[in-house]
C-alpha positions in Angstrom: 0.0 0.0 0.0 1.0 3.6 -0.6 -0.4 6.9 0.7 -2.0 9.7 -1.3 0.1 12.8 -0.7 -3.0 15.0 -0.7 -5.6 13.3 1.5 -3.4 10.6 3.1 -5.8 7.8 1.9 -4.1 4.3 1.6 -4.3 3.0 -1.9 -2.8 -0.1 -3.6 0.6 0.2 -5.2 0.3 0.9 -8.9 -2.9 3.1 -8.4 -2.5 6.2 -10.6 -5.3 8.4 -9.0 -6.6 8.5 -5.5 -10.2 7.2 -5.3 -11.0 9.8 -2.6 -9.6 13.1 -3.9 -8.7 12.2 -7.5 -5.1 13.5 -7.0 -2.3 11.7 -8.9 -0.8 9.3 -6.4 2.9 9.8 -5.8 4.9 6.6 -6.2 8.5 5.7 -6.0 10.1 7.7 -8.8 12.1 4.7 -9.9 9.0 2.9 -11.0 7.6 5.7 -13.1 8.1 5.8 -16.8 11.0 8.0 -17.9 9.3 10.8 -19.9 11.3 11.8 -22.9 11.9 15.5 -23.7 9.2 16.6 -26.1 11.7 17.7 -28.7 12.9 14.1 -28.9 9.4 12.6 -29.5 8.3 12.4 -33.0 4.8 14.0 -33.1 4.0 12.9 -36.7 0.5 11.3 -36.6 -0.5 9.8 -39.9 -1.7 6.7 -41.5 0.9 4.1 -42.2 2.0 4.4 -45.9 1.3 1.4 -48.1 4.5 -0.4 -49.0 4.0 -3.2 -51.4 7.4 -4.8 -50.6 6.2 -5.7 -47.1 3.8 -8.6 -46.5 1.2 -8.6 -43.7 1.8 -11.0 -40.8 -0.7 -13.7 -40.1 -1.7 -15.7 -37.0 -0.3 -18.9 -38.5 3.1 -17.4 -39.1 6.1 -17.8 -36.8 6.6 -14.3 -35.7 9.6 -12.9 -33.7 10.4 -9.6 -32.0 14.1 -8.7 -32.1 15.2 -5.8 -29.9 17.8 -3.6 -31.6 21.3 -4.5 -30.4 20.2 -8.0 -29.3 20.3 -11.2 -31.3 17.6 -13.0 -29.2 14.2 -13.3 -30.9 11.2 -13.2 -28.7 8.6 -15.6 -30.2 4.9 -14.7 -30.5 3.6 -18.2 -30.1 0.7 -19.8 -28.2 -1.4 -16.7 -27.5 -3.6 -14.4 -29.6 -2.7 -11.3 -27.5 0.4 -9.9 -25.9 1.0 -6.9 -23.7 4.5 -5.4 -24.0 5.9 -3.3 -21.2 8.0 -3.5 -18.1 7.2 -5.2 -14.8 7.8 -3.5 -11.5 7.7 -4.9 -8.0 4.2 -4.9 -6.6 2.6 -4.1 -10.0 -1.0 -5.5 -10.1 -1.0 -6.3 -13.8 2.2 -7.4 -15.4 3.0 -7.4 -19.2 3.2 -10.7 -21.1 6.5 -9.6 -22.5 8.7 -7.8 -19.9 11.2 -5.6 -21.7 13.2 -4.6 -18.6 16.3 -6.6 -19.6 16.5 -4.4 -22.8 16.8 -1.2 -20.8 13.0 -0.4 -21.1 12.9 2.0 -18.2 15.7 4.2 -19.5 14.3 4.1 -23.0 10.9 5.4 -21.9 8.8 2.2 -22.1 5.7 2.3 -19.9 4.7 -0.5 -17.6 1.7 -1.4 -19.9 2.9 0.1 -23.2 1.6 -1.7 -26.2 -0.9 -4.5 -27.0 -0.2 -6.9 -29.9 -3.2 -8.8 -31.0 -3.9 -11.3 -33.8 -7.3 -10.3 -35.3 -8.5 -12.2 -38.3 -5.5 -12.6 -40.6 -3.6 -9.6 -39.2 -1.2 -8.7 -36.4 -2.2 -5.4 -34.8 -0.3 -3.0 -32.6 -2.3 -0.9 -30.2 -0.8 1.8 -28.0 -2.2 1.7 -24.5 -1.9 5.4 -23.8 1.8 5.2 -23.1 3.8 8.2 -21.9 6.3 8.2 -24.9 4.2 6.7 -27.7 4.3 3.7 -30.0 5.6 4.0 -33.5 5.6 1.8 -36.6 8.3 2.7 -39.1 8.5 6.1 -37.3 4.8 6.9 -37.7 3.0 7.4 -34.4 0.2 5.0 -33.5 -2.7 6.8 -31.9 -3.6 5.4 -28.5 -6.3 2.7 -28.7 -6.3 2.8 -32.6 -5.1 -0.5 -34.0 -2.4 -0.4 -36.7 -1.4 -3.4 -38.8 2.1 -4.8 -38.6 3.9 -6.3 -41.6 7.1 -8.4 -41.9 10.2 -6.3 -41.4 8.3 -3.4 -39.7 10.2 -1.4 -37.0 8.1 -1.1 -33.8 9.3 1.6 -31.4 8.1 1.9 -27.9 9.5 5.2 -26.6 13.1 4.8 -27.7 13.2 1.0 -27.6 13.5 -0.3 -31.2 12.1 -3.7 -32.1 12.0 -5.4 -35.5 9.0 -7.5 -36.2 9.8 -10.4 -38.5 8.4 -13.7 -39.9 10.4 -16.8 -39.4 8.9 -19.2 -41.9 9.5 -22.9 -41.2 12.2 -24.3 -43.5 13.3 -21.0 -45.0 
């Protein structure tokens, strides 16, 4: 439990706003998302341009996330939905894919940053109202607006760069 700095009400760790006075609950600063300077955040909001050289990803594909500077592929296998973010001690809801080992906090990744979901024949990325935004090929994804991912796309969570790729069996 933590205490609201305004009305002193005890609230659960991870609560953003006090249920009594609606003040933002102060937490240990080390658990908060690092906000990036506004001049460093690309504010371009547009539809993803069509690129005929990229092929859409499908739920039957073997799909991997590869964080820049790391050779380990994170497989998207066995689930229809994944939450990407960073886990913190005492957090009530933890992400399916914890990006802490890739420097997520320093790179501005929120605790619950992005939702990846297979819908029909497409893999969608949905920003969860993150502090520093979700980008596909440097185009900002509006919060709660699904954007389709294709093979070879670059998914950026804050400043954490992830390549999304298909690993076809036998190729």
